[in-house]
C-alpha positions as CSV (number, residue, x, y, z in Angstrom):
1,M,-53.1,136.8,-25.9
2,N,-52.8,136.5,-22.1
3,K,-56.2,138.0,-20.1
4,E,-53.6,140.6,-18.7
5,K,-52.8,142.1,-22.3
6,L,-56.5,141.8,-23.1
7,L,-57.9,143.6,-20.2
8,E,-55.2,146.1,-20.8
9,F,-56.9,146.6,-24.5
10,Y,-59.7,146.9,-23.4
11,N,-59.0,149.5,-20.5
12,L,-57.3,152.1,-23.0
13,H,-59.7,151.4,-25.5
14,S,-62.3,150.2,-24.3
15,G,-65.1,153.8,-24.6
16,E,-63.7,152.1,-28.8
17,I,-64.6,149.2,-27.8
18,I,-68.4,150.0,-26.0
19,G,-69.0,152.4,-29.6
20,A,-68.4,149.5,-31.4
21,I,-70.6,147.0,-30.6
22,I,-73.2,149.7,-30.1
23,G,-73.0,150.4,-33.6
24,T,-73.2,147.5,-35.3
25,L,-76.0,146.1,-33.0
26,F,-78.4,148.9,-33.9
27,G,-77.2,148.2,-38.1
28,I,-78.8,144.5,-37.1
29,I,-81.7,146.1,-35.8
30,V,-82.0,148.2,-38.1
31,L,-81.9,145.6,-41.1
32,L,-83.3,143.1,-39.1
33,I,-86.7,146.0,-38.3
34,G,-86.1,149.3,-40.2
35,F,-84.9,152.8,-39.1
36,W,-88.1,154.3,-37.3
37,E,-88.6,151.6,-35.1
38,T,-85.9,151.3,-33.7
39,V,-86.0,154.9,-33.6
40,F,-89.2,154.5,-31.5
41,I,-87.7,151.3,-29.3
42,G,-84.3,153.4,-28.6
43,I,-87.0,155.9,-27.5
44,C,-89.3,153.7,-25.4
45,A,-86.1,152.3,-23.5
46,F,-85.7,155.9,-22.9
47,I,-88.8,156.9,-21.2
48,G,-88.2,153.5,-19.0
49,Y,-85.0,154.4,-18.1
50,Y,-86.3,157.8,-17.6
51,I,-89.1,156.3,-15.1
52,G,-87.2,153.9,-13.9
53,K,-84.4,156.4,-12.8
54,K,-87.0,158.7,-10.8
55,V,-89.1,155.1,-9.0
56,S,-85.7,154.6,-7.9
57,N,-84.8,157.5,-6.6
58,N,-88.4,157.9,-5.0
59,E,-88.4,161.1,-7.2
60,I,-91.7,159.4,-8.5
61,L,-94.6,160.6,-5.8
62,E,-93.4,164.0,-6.1
63,I,-93.8,164.0,-10.0
64,L,-97.1,161.9,-9.8
65,D,-97.7,165.0,-7.3
66,K,-97.4,167.9,-9.9
67,I,-99.5,166.1,-12.5
68,L,-102.4,165.3,-10.6
69,P,-105.1,167.4,-8.1
70,P,-105.0,167.2,-5.1
71,D,-107.3,165.7,-3.0
72,K,-111.0,166.1,-2.2
73,I,-112.3,164.5,0.3
């Protein structure tokens, strides 16, 4: 197969290809370390992504202002 046909195939079926890769990786991780450990890693990754997105958008200071009490100096 040439490169153009491969790229065309990928563009037509990118969702299926990415889904199959993610499913395969999830299955391998579950077999290696267990289901609940894999779920825990996924939750930690999501929390890290969420916090990183807030830091990138400079929203972390707004969140901290809501959580922490105002300065009493």
